[in-house]
C-alpha positions, 0 to 999 in steps of 0.5 A: 052553205048545207045545199054546197055542202050536199053538193060536194059529197054526192058529186064526189060519191057518185064519181066513186061509184062510176070508177068503181063500175069500170071506164066506159064511154057514153057510146060504149054502154050497154043498155043496161049500163045506160038505164044504171047511169042515169038512174044514178043521176036522178037519184043524186039530184034529188037531195041535191035539190031538197034539203029536206030530204035525208042525204042518205037516201040518196046515198043508198039506192046509189049503192044498190044500183052500184052493186047491181051494176057490179053483180050483172057485169060479173055474170055476164061475163060468166055466163053467155045466156046472162050475157045474152039477156041483159046485153043482147046479141049482135045483128047483121044489117047488111049481107053480100052487098044487100040490106036486110029489111026485116032485120032493120025492121026489127032493130027499128033501124030506118035507113037515114041512120044506116046510110049516115052510119055507113058515111061515118065509116067511110062507105058510100056503097052499100055494094063495097060490104061483105058485112054491116054489123049493128053491136049491142051497144049501137055501134055498126061494124064493117067487113068490106068485100076482099076486094074493096078492103084497104091495103095493108103493108102486110099485103104490099110485102113492106116490113116495118119495125113496131111502133113504140108508145108514145111517152110525153117527157115534159107537159106546160112546162112540167118535167114528167119524172116517172115518164122519163124513167120509163123511157130508159133516157134521164135528165142529162139526156133530155136537158142536152136535147133541149140545149140542141133546140136552143132552150135552157128551161123545162118553163120554156117547153109547152110539149116535149114527147117520144113519138111512136118511132122514138123520135123527140117532139118539141113544142115551145110555149 
């Protein structure tokens, strides 16, 4: 029972700490952030597995790491030289359609990994690439050659109206009142739209949302 309670306390505490540290996906973490995330999990696991270890012995190091991470993040925002030390700098792996072998070796990035990343980004020919940049979070950014870049509506002189943010109005049979207010509509309008689709109750709707064009999408349960 004690282990159960300690686990709940540490879980809530670690989740709170992670929220304070900010929102990032694992693939977007900088190296120092990934190290801190791994250390947090280890520090939380010890008091959970060992009832003889005081809970405070896990909480204090976790708080220390949180303060360290927030401090480093703040200093990185303010000072570029600290950002370079902590996060590193982007590296150019391909330039003008040619792989930079020395930079590839320096980053310990092999050709198989490079080709895999290019395929995931829908680039299959090195000659089509002006620059391939390895970002500080390990992701690859591609700048295609001008004649290989995908066409945009602007290139074709097509003018389209700005798209709106999609807004969910009903989710799993429950009315999202705040979203309905944001949309500028009221319940009378929504009920009228449901009746046009032969739906009488919110509970009969799985999803109802306004898409980016302002059109109402409805899916029954």
